[in-house]
C-alpha positions in Angstrom: -18.9 38.8 -78.1 -15.7 37.5 -76.2 -12.9 39.3 -76.9 -10.8 35.9 -77.6 -7.5 37.8 -78.8 -7.4 40.1 -75.8 -7.8 37.3 -73.5 -5.1 35.8 -75.2 -2.8 38.4 -74.7 -3.4 38.8 -71.1 -3.0 34.9 -70.6 0.8 35.4 -72.3 1.1 38.5 -69.9 -0.4 36.8 -66.5 0.4 33.4 -66.8 2.9 32.6 -69.1 5.9 35.5 -69.1 5.5 35.4 -65.0 6.5 31.8 -64.9 9.8 32.7 -66.8 8.9 31.4 -69.9 11.4 33.9 -72.5 11.3 31.8 -75.5 10.3 34.0 -78.5 8.7 30.9 -80.6 7.1 29.9 -77.6 5.3 33.1 -76.5 4.7 33.6 -80.5 2.8 30.2 -80.7 0.8 31.0 -77.6 -0.3 34.3 -79.2 -1.3 33.3 -82.0 -3.2 30.1 -81.6 -6.6 30.5 -80.8 -6.9 28.0 -77.5 -10.9 28.6 -77.8 -10.7 26.8 -81.0 -9.7 23.4 -79.5 -11.9 23.5 -76.3 -15.4 21.7 -76.4 -18.1 24.2 -77.1 -19.5 24.8 -73.3 -16.0 25.4 -72.1 -14.9 28.1 -74.7 -15.6 31.0 -72.0 -12.6 28.8 -69.9 -9.9 28.8 -72.2 -7.8 31.4 -71.0 -8.4 30.7 -67.2 -5.3 29.6 -65.1 -6.4 25.6 -64.5 -6.9 22.7 -66.9 -9.9 22.0 -68.8 -11.5 18.2 -69.0 -12.1 17.2 -72.5 -13.2 13.6 -71.7 -14.2 11.8 -68.3 -10.3 11.0 -68.0 -8.5 13.5 -70.6 -7.7 17.4 -70.1 -6.1 19.9 -71.8 -3.1 21.2 -69.6 -3.1 24.7 -68.1 -1.6 27.1 -70.4 1.6 27.9 -68.0 2.5 24.2 -67.7 2.3 23.6 -71.8 4.3 26.9 -72.2 6.9 25.5 -69.6 7.2 22.1 -71.4 7.3 23.7 -74.9 10.4 25.7 -74.0 12.1 22.9 -72.0 11.8 20.7 -75.2 12.9 23.6 -77.7 11.5 22.8 -80.7 13.2 24.2 -83.8 11.9 24.9 -87.5 13.8 21.8 -88.9 12.2 19.3 -86.6 9.8 16.0 -87.3 7.9 16.0 -83.9 5.9 12.8 -82.4 3.1 14.3 -80.3 1.4 11.5 -77.9 -2.1 12.0 -76.7 -3.1 15.4 -78.5 -6.5 15.4 -77.4 -8.4 18.6 -78.5 -5.2 19.2 -81.1 -4.5 22.6 -79.3 -0.9 21.2 -78.4 -0.6 19.8 -81.9 -1.3 23.5 -83.5 1.6 25.2 -80.8 4.0 22.6 -81.6 3.1 22.9 -85.5 4.0 26.4 -85.3 7.2 25.8 -84.1 8.2 22.5 -86.1 8.6 21.4 -89.5 6.1 19.0 -89.1 4.1 17.2 -86.4 2.6 13.4 -86.5 0.1 13.3 -83.6 -1.2 9.8 -82.3 -4.4 9.9 -80.6 -6.6 6.5 -79.9 -9.8 8.2 -78.6 -11.5 8.5 -81.9 -13.9 11.0 -81.0 -10.9 13.6 -80.1 -8.9 12.5 -82.9 -12.2 13.5 -85.2 -12.3 17.1 -83.2 -8.6 17.5 -83.1 -8.4 16.8 -87.2 -11.4 19.4 -87.9 -10.1 22.0 -85.4 -7.0 22.0 -87.1 -8.5 22.1 -90.4 -10.4 24.9 -89.4 -7.0 26.7 -88.4 -5.4 25.7 -91.7 -2.7 24.1 -89.8 -1.3 22.2 -92.9 2.0 20.6 -91.2 0.2 18.3 -88.7 -1.3 14.8 -89.0 -3.4 13.3 -86.6 -3.3 9.6 -86.8 -5.4 7.3 -84.9 -4.0 4.5 -83.0 -2.8 3.0 -79.7 -1.0 5.7 -77.7 1.5 3.7 -76.5 2.8 2.4 -80.0 3.6 5.9 -81.3 3.7 5.7 -85.1 7.4 4.2 -85.9 6.5 4.1 -89.7 6.7 8.0 -90.0 9.5 8.3 -87.4 12.5 8.6 -86.2 11.6 11.9 -84.6 13.7 14.8 -83.5 11.6 15.3 -80.6 8.5 13.4 -78.6 6.3 15.0 -76.5 3.2 14.1 -74.3 1.6 16.7 -72.7 -0.1 14.7 -69.9 0.8 12.0 -67.4 2.8 8.8 -67.7 4.3 6.3 -65.0 6.5 4.7 -67.4 7.6 5.6 -70.9 7.1 2.5 -73.4 10.5 1.3 -75.0 8.3 1.1 -78.3 8.2 4.8 -77.9 11.8 5.5 -77.0 12.8 3.1 -80.2 11.2 6.2 -82.5 13.6 8.8 -81.0 16.5 9.8 -83.1 20.1 9.5 -82.0 20.6 12.9 -80.3 16.7 13.8 -80.1 14.9 14.9 -76.9 11.6 13.2 -75.6 9.3 15.2 -72.7 6.8 13.8 -70.7 4.9 14.4 -67.4 6.0 11.4 -65.1 3.6 10.7 -62.2 3.8 8.9 -59.0 0.6 9.2 -57.4 -0.8 12.5 -57.0 2.7 14.1 -57.4 4.5 14.9 -61.2 7.5 15.8 -62.7 8.2 17.0 -66.0 11.4 15.3 -67.4 13.3 15.6 -70.6 15.4 12.9 -72.0 18.1 13.1 -74.7 19.1 9.8 -76.5 23.1 9.1 -76.6 24.3 6.1 -77.9 20.7 4.5 -78.0 20.1 5.0 -74.4 17.8 7.8 -73.2 19.0 9.9 -69.9 16.4 11.8 -68.4 16.2 15.0 -65.9 13.8 16.9 -63.9 12.4 20.3 -65.6 9.6 21.0 -62.9 6.7 19.9 -61.2 3.3 19.3 -62.2 0.2 16.9 -62.3 -1.9 15.6 -65.0 -4.0 12.4 -65.4 -2.0 9.4 -66.7 -2.6 8.6 -70.4 -3.8 4.8 -71.5 -1.0 2.3 -71.7 1.4 4.5 -70.0 0.5 3.2 -66.6 3.1 1.3 -64.4 3.1 -2.3 -65.2 1.6 -4.2 -61.8 4.3 -5.6 -59.5 3.6 -9.6 -58.4 3.0 -9.9 -54.7 3.6 -13.4 -53.3 
């Protein structure tokens, strides 16, 4: 039987710490949330390898180091209400839930939403809710939010999502331009979100977050 607890410790020691992640709360979450419980059954042995894990034809669970670096960048605190866009399997939801007061996660793939809800329930995560709905609409009725996070690619961030961020709140996403991507964090000041780059990464673009096609005459 696989010793997943040891694999988790090895993941942190060989993938997370060498990536200059020093936040105690991030490392604590990565050590204590069982990644193997949030991947397809046939991928459990791959749960702690360095790369991303496909979960559908167009969606994936990001590699651990990228998730950890994104968590450190957004700096979730115990008083934060967090909106997660596209939680997929629920792994990142469980990480956020360990760090935040509460997490609202919106998933439009009904199969993923059911699996995430079941996995979170089995892990007794009681401060996170998986809602089924269009990713690009978020969940305005539960906001506004202290932090908004998408652990996936986007080409543009819909205004409907930005409107759900509190004044002074943080928003984090991986902006894709072709095959190249930048993780950026935004802060809302006087109603306007200003972005700056954190690091490079890559991931498939979420449904509803592609760039609007331009007209060519």
